[in-house]
N, C-alpha and C positions, 0 to 999 in steps of 0.2 A: 378491379382487382389487379389488372395488368399495370395500370399507372401507379398503384401503390407500391408494387415491387420495384418498378423503375425508380420511383422517387426515393424510396427508402434505401435502395442500394446506392443511388447517386449520393445521397446525404452521408451515408456511411463511408463511401470512398472519399468524399470531400473531407470528412472528419479524419480519415486515415492520412490524407495528404497534409492537413494542417498539423496533426500531431507529429508527422515526420519532420516538418519544418521546425516545429518547436523543439523537438529532440535535437535536431542538428544545431539549432541556436543555443541550446543549453550546453551542448558539447563544445561549441566554439567559445562560449563565455566561461564555462567552468573548466575547460581543458579535459584531457583524457582521464584524469583522476577525479573527475567530478562525481557528484552523487548519482546521476543517472547512469553513468558508466560502471560504477562500483556496485550498484544494486540492480540486479537483473529484473526485478519485478516491474520496473517501469517499462522495460522493453516488452515484457509479456503482456502487460495490461494494454498499453497503447498500440501495439502492433498486432498481436494475436487475436485479441477479443473482437475488434471491429471486423477483421477478415473472417473470423468464425461466424459472426452474425451475418455477413454477406453470403457465406456459403449456405447457411441455414435458410436464408430468404430465397436463394436460388434453388434450394432443394424443395421448398414449398411451392414456389412459382417458377417453374422451369422456363428459361428464355425461349425455348421452342414453341411454347404456347402463346407467346406474344406475337410472333411473326404469323401473318396470315397463311393459311394452307394453300398450296398450289393444286388446282384441280386437273389441269392439263399440262402435259409436257410436249415440247416441240421435238419431233423426231427428225433426225438427219440421217440420210442414207449415205453410207461410206463406200468408197471404191475399194479396189483390191489392195491398194497401198495404204489404206487407212485415212486418206484425205477425203473430206466430204465432197460429194458430187454436186456440181452446179445445177440449179433448176433449169 
């Protein structure tokens, strides 16, 4: 389950990066008055939807569950000035 969330979010982020590059390419080719700049649905679909899916995946599989739990913590004794004492 953990690897599926990592893999799916990685693929969605790669998709997001590729669509950003394609959008930039279309803007350079078409100019500022091109189709993708005059019609906002392309920005909503290619930018918002993948990030929403990533947010839903992280909501289902929280990244804190992926990291192993720490059972013991190392304690450090501090001196009067807040500097750790040497052993």
